[in-house]
C-alpha positions in Angstrom: 0.2 0.1 0.0 2.8 2.5 0.7 4.4 1.8 -2.5 1.5 2.1 -4.6 0.9 5.5 -2.5 4.3 6.6 -3.4 3.5 5.8 -6.7 0.4 8.0 -7.0 2.2 10.8 -5.3 4.9 10.8 -7.4 2.5 10.5 -10.1 0.4 13.8 -9.4 4.1 15.6 -9.0 5.1 14.9 -12.3 1.5 15.7 -13.9 1.4 19.2 -12.0 4.3 20.1 -13.3 3.9 18.7 -16.7 0.7 20.9 -16.8 2.5 24.3 -15.2 5.4 23.2 -18.5 2.5 23.0 -21.1 -0.1 26.1 -19.7 2.0 28.9 -21.0 1.8 27.1 -24.5 -1.9 27.3 -24.7 -2.7 30.3 -27.0 0.1 30.4 -29.6 3.1 28.7 -27.8 2.3 25.3 -29.4 2.4 26.3 -33.3 5.7 28.6 -32.0 7.1 25.3 -30.6 6.4 23.3 -33.8 7.9 25.6 -35.9 11.4 26.0 -33.7 11.6 22.0 -33.8 11.2 22.1 -38.0 13.7 24.8 -38.0 16.2 23.4 -35.6 20.0 22.7 -36.4 20.1 19.1 -35.6 24.0 18.9 -36.4 24.8 19.3 -33.2 22.8 16.7 -31.5 25.5 14.2 -31.7 28.3 16.7 -30.7 25.9 17.3 -27.5 25.6 13.4 -26.9 29.4 13.3 -26.7 30.1 15.9 -24.4 27.4 14.4 -22.3 29.2 11.1 -22.0 32.7 12.8 -21.5 30.9 14.0 -18.5 29.3 10.9 -17.3 33.2 9.9 -17.4 34.5 12.6 -15.1 31.8 11.3 -12.7 33.2 7.5 -13.0 36.5 9.5 -12.3 35.4 11.0 -9.0 33.4 8.2 -8.0 37.0 6.1 -8.0 38.2 8.6 -5.5 35.1 8.2 -3.5 35.9 4.6 -3.1 39.6 4.4 -2.4 38.8 4.1 1.6 37.1 0.7 0.2 39.3 -0.6 -2.7 41.1 0.3 -5.9 38.9 0.5 -8.2 39.0 1.4 -12.6 37.1 4.3 -14.1 36.3 2.4 -17.0 34.8 -0.4 -15.0 32.9 2.1 -12.8 31.3 4.0 -16.2 29.0 1.3 -17.0 27.7 1.1 -13.4 26.9 5.1 -12.9 24.9 4.6 -16.3 23.1 1.9 -15.0 22.0 4.2 -12.2 21.1 6.7 -14.5 18.7 4.1 -16.2 17.4 3.6 -13.0 16.8 7.2 -12.1 15.2 7.7 -15.1 12.3 5.3 -15.2 12.2 5.1 -11.4 11.1 7.8 -8.8 13.1 8.5 -5.4 16.7 8.6 -7.1 16.7 4.8 -6.6 20.1 4.5 -9.0 22.2 4.9 -5.5 20.4 1.5 -4.5 21.2 0.0 -7.8 24.9 1.3 -8.0 25.8 0.3 -4.7 23.9 -2.8 -5.0 25.8 -4.2 -8.4 29.4 -2.8 -7.2 28.9 -4.4 -3.9 27.8 -8.1 -5.4 30.6 -7.9 -7.8 33.4 -6.8 -6.1 32.4 -8.4 -3.1 32.4 -5.0 -0.7 29.9 -3.8 1.6 27.0 -2.5 -0.3 25.8 0.1 2.7 29.6 1.3 2.4 29.1 1.9 -1.3 26.0 3.6 -0.9 27.7 5.7 1.5 30.4 7.2 -1.5 27.2 7.8 -4.0 25.6 10.1 -0.8 28.7 11.9 -0.6 28.8 12.4 -4.5 25.0 13.5 -4.6 25.8 16.1 -1.6 29.0 17.7 -3.7 26.4 17.6 -6.8 24.0 19.8 -5.1 26.9 22.1 -3.6 28.6 22.6 -6.9 25.3 23.6 -8.4 24.7 26.0 -5.7 28.3 27.1 -6.5 27.2 27.7 -10.0 24.1 29.7 -9.0 26.2 32.0 -7.0 28.5 32.7 -9.5 25.7 33.7 -12.2 24.7 36.3 -9.3 27.8 38.1 -10.3 25.7 38.6 -13.9 22.3 38.6 -13.1 19.7 38.6 -10.5 17.6 35.4 -9.5 13.9 35.5 -10.4 11.8 34.8 -6.9 11.4 31.2 -7.1 14.7 30.6 -8.2 16.1 32.0 -5.2 13.6 30.2 -2.7 14.2 26.9 -4.7 18.1 27.8 -4.6 17.8 28.7 -0.1 15.7 25.0 0.4 18.4 23.3 -1.3 21.6 25.0 0.4 19.7 24.1 3.6 19.2 20.5 2.4 22.7 20.2 1.2 24.7 22.2 3.6 22.5 20.4 6.5 23.5 16.8 4.3 27.5 17.9 4.6 27.1 19.0 8.0 26.0 15.4 9.2 27.9 13.4 7.1 31.0 15.2 8.6 29.7 14.8 12.2 28.9 10.9 11.9 32.2 10.6 10.5 34.2 12.7 13.0 32.1 12.3 16.1 32.4 8.6 17.6 30.1 9.7 20.5 27.6 10.7 18.2 27.6 7.5 16.2 27.7 5.6 19.2 24.3 7.1 20.7 22.8 6.4 17.3 23.9 3.1 17.5 22.5 3.0 20.9 19.3 4.1 20.0 18.4 2.3 16.9 19.1 -0.8 18.8 17.2 0.0 21.7 13.8 1.2 20.1 13.5 -0.6 17.1 12.6 -4.4 17.2 15.3 -7.0 17.7 16.7 -7.8 14.1 15.7 -4.4 12.7 17.8 -2.4 15.4 20.8 -4.5 15.0 20.5 -4.5 11.3 20.0 -1.2 10.9 23.0 -0.6 13.4 25.2 -2.5 11.3 24.5 -0.7 8.1 25.2 2.5 9.8 28.8 1.3 10.8 29.2 -0.1 7.2 27.6 3.3 6.0 30.3 5.5 7.7 33.1 3.4 6.3 31.8 4.7 2.7 32.4 8.5 4.2 36.4 7.9 4.4 36.8 10.4 1.9 35.6 13.0 4.3 38.9 12.6 6.1 41.3 13.5 3.6 41.1 17.5 2.7 43.4 16.8 -0.4 40.9 14.2 -1.8 37.7 16.4 -0.8 39.5 19.3 -3.0 39.8 16.2 -5.9 36.6 15.3 -5.6 35.0 18.8 -5.8 37.0 19.5 -9.0 36.0 16.6 -10.9 32.1 17.6 -9.8 33.0 21.1 -11.1 34.0 19.3 -14.0 31.8 16.6 -14.4 28.5 19.7 -14.1 30.7 21.9 -16.5 30.5 19.5 -19.1 26.7 19.1 -18.8 26.4 23.0 -19.0 28.4 22.6 -22.2 25.3 20.2 -23.5 22.9 22.7 -23.0 25.2 25.5 -24.5 25.9 23.2 -27.6 22.0 22.7 -28.0 21.2 26.0 -27.6 23.3 26.9 -30.8 21.0 24.5 -32.6 17.7 26.5 -31.5 19.8 29.6 -32.0 18.7 31.1 -28.4 21.4 33.5 -28.4 22.3 33.1 -25.0 25.6 33.7 -23.3 27.2 30.7 -21.3 26.3 32.2 -17.8 22.6 31.8 -18.7 22.9 28.2 -19.8 24.8 27.6 -16.4 22.1 29.1 -14.6 19.7 27.0 -16.5 21.4 23.6 -15.4 21.6 24.6 -12.0 18.0 25.4 -11.8 16.6 22.3 -13.8 19.1 19.7 -11.9 18.1 21.2 -8.6 14.2 21.3 -9.0 14.6 17.6 -10.3 16.9 16.8 -7.1 14.4 18.6 -4.8 11.3 16.6 -6.4 12.6 13.3 -7.4 10.6 12.1 -10.0 11.3 10.0 -13.0 13.4 11.3 -15.3 13.1 14.9 -13.5 9.8 14.8 -16.2 8.2 18.2 -14.6 10.1 19.7 -12.7 13.4 19.5 -14.4 11.3 20.8 -18.0 9.8 23.8 -16.0 12.5 25.1 -14.5 14.6 25.2 -17.4 11.8 26.7 -19.3 11.0 29.3 -17.0 14.9 30.1 -16.8 15.1 30.8 -20.7 11.8 33.0 -20.6 13.2 35.1 -17.9 16.3 36.0 -20.2 13.6 37.0 -22.7 13.6 33.7 -24.9 9.9 33.0 -26.1 8.1 30.3 -24.4 7.7 28.3 -27.4 11.3 28.1 -28.4 12.2 27.5 -24.9 10.1 24.6 -24.5 11.0 22.8 -28.0 14.8 23.5 -26.7 13.9 22.1 -23.2 12.0 19.2 -25.0 15.0 18.0 -27.4 17.6 18.8 -24.1 15.5 16.5 -21.9 15.3 13.8 -25.0 19.0 13.9 -25.0 19.9 13.9 -21.2 17.7 11.0 -21.1 17.3 8.5 -23.9 21.0 7.9 -24.7 21.7 6.9 -20.8 18.7 5.0 -20.6 19.7 2.9 -24.1 23.0 2.2 -22.8 22.1 1.5 -19.4 19.9 -1.4 -20.9 22.9 -2.7 -22.8 25.2 -2.7 -19.7 22.5 -4.6 -17.6 22.3 -7.0 -20.2 26.0 -7.5 -20.4 26.3 -7.8 -16.7 23.4 -10.4 -17.0 21.3 -8.3 -14.6 17.4 -6.8 -14.2 15.9 -4.1 -12.9 14.2 -6.4 -10.4 17.5 -7.6 -9.2 19.1 -4.1 -9.0 16.7 -2.4 -7.0 15.8 -4.7 -4.0 12.6 -5.1 -2.7 11.4 -3.7 1.0 10.7 -7.5 1.9 14.0 -8.4 1.0 15.4 -5.8 3.6 13.0 -7.5 6.3 15.1 -10.9 6.0 18.1 -9.0 6.7 19.9 -10.0 10.1 23.3 -8.2 11.6 23.7 -6.2 8.7 23.2 -9.2 6.3 20.5 -7.4 4.2 19.9 -6.5 0.7 22.4 -3.6 1.0 25.1 -4.9 2.8 27.5 -7.7 2.4 26.5 -11.4 2.2 28.9 -13.4 3.9 
C-alpha cells in the first residue's frame, strides 16, 4: 500500500509540473514550438551527446576517488555502473539509482553495499553543492527570479545540512555510538541490530571526508562534470539559435537539476522541464522556442543514457528487479546481512 501511495504521489507531482510546463503554450506557444522544432539545426545533437558522456566519465573518475577507502577500482569499470544508475533514475522515482549502483558494485566486488551507498550519498551532496556554487557565480552577472531564490535557499539548507551531518557522523564517534544505541534500543530486535550494522558500514563509505586533499579532488571533478553538462545545454542552444551567453545556460543547468533533485520524479519529468523553460523565458526567450529547446534537451539527457544503461544491464546479466531490492528483502536481514549489506 505504501509503495502504491508513493507511486500515485510521484505521478501527481509529475503531472502537476508537466501541466505548469504546458500551460504557457496554450494560446500560441504550440505553433511556435512546432516551428522551432522544424527549424532547429540537429547537426549539434551528436556533439551534445558525446559531450554528455564525457561528463559521465568525469563522474566515474570522481566515484573512483570516493571509493578509495574501500578499494582500488578502475574508472572504466565504474562507468557502466553510473550509466545503469542513470537508467534507474530515469524510469523509477526517488533516485533509486543510488541503490542500484551500490548493489551491483557490492555484488561484483564483494564489498559492503552500505559503505558503497555512503560514497554515492557523498557524491550526491557534492553535486548539489556544485550546482549551488554555479548559482552564486551567475549572481555576479544577473539577479535570480523569486522562485529561483526560494528553491536555491531550500536546496542550500538541504545540501549544507547533509554535509554537516555526514562530517559529524564521520568524526564524532560519540554521536554515532549514541545513534547506534538508540537504534538497538527502540527498533524491533533484528531491525535495530541490522540498521546499526548498516550505519557502521555506511560510515566506512564516508572515509573520503577525512582527507582535505581528496575532497578538493572530488569537488574539482564535480565542477568538471557539471561544466560538461552545462556544455550540453550550450551546444543545444546553438541548435535552436537561442543567442544566450554561457552563464545563462549555466544558470539553467543549475536550476533545472536542482528542481529534479528536490522533487525526485522519474527522469525529472515536469520539474526539470519547467525550471529550464522558465529560466530561459526570464531572459527573453519566447515560451515556444524555450519549450522546444527543453524537449530536445531532456531527450538528449535521458534517452542515450537509458538505452546504454539497458545494454550494460544485459552485458552484466542483470535486471531491474534484481538491482533495486524490494522492501521485503530488507526485512529478511539480520545483523547487517540485508539487501544493501555484505552477504558473508
